[in-house]
Phi, psi and omega in degrees: 000324180299319182294321177294318179296322176300314180297311180297319178299318178296320179297311180296318182294318181289329182300318182296324181284320178293322176293321178299319178294315177302314180298318180293328178286310184294320182249047185296326180295313179289331176295318177295323176298317179295323177299319178296318179300328180269008175084015179263093184247346182285118171046059185301320181297316178297314180296320179295313180294323177296316178298317178297318178299316178297318181296314182291309182296311179297318180297317180292318180298319178290319182300311184275346178080015177260120185055044183298325179296318177294320177299317178297321178297316179299317180293324176295325177301326179274312194291317185295309179297320180298321179300314183287332178281312186284323189242047177281073187297337180291345178259355189268154173292166189307309183297322182279339183301312183295315181296315180291330176295319178295316178297321178298313181295324176299314180293327176294322177296319177296322176300320176299319177297319178295321178295324177295320176293320180299321182277317188265344182082196189276333184096190187290318185268091181209161178297322180300316179294322179298316178295324183290332184258356182280130179239136178282129179299139177090000177246156180246000000 
């Protein structure tokens, strides 16, 4: 049961990052506008493409279970700074404070999931495990 839960957890965890990358690609103009609103004006195209690259590569690595620890590390490189920039609820006025606090805590929970993948790896059902157990017929 643990192995199935690891697989389902990896699928759910990777989905949020792959969707985030899709959203950033499709709505890149509004994403750049939002970056400007948050004071991120230095080389926006580079930062946006780098973020999308981290999201796609990390999300796929976690999804398939190949180098999942490295994928989790890549996603943490993106996710932690973005969380503290976007959801700094301690600086917000009261109506916005509660909503951003909830979003901040959600992202901290996702960070916890990434840390679990970083420490424990992909689990039994992964591409890496499949390659390790595959034997070519006729060889010893």
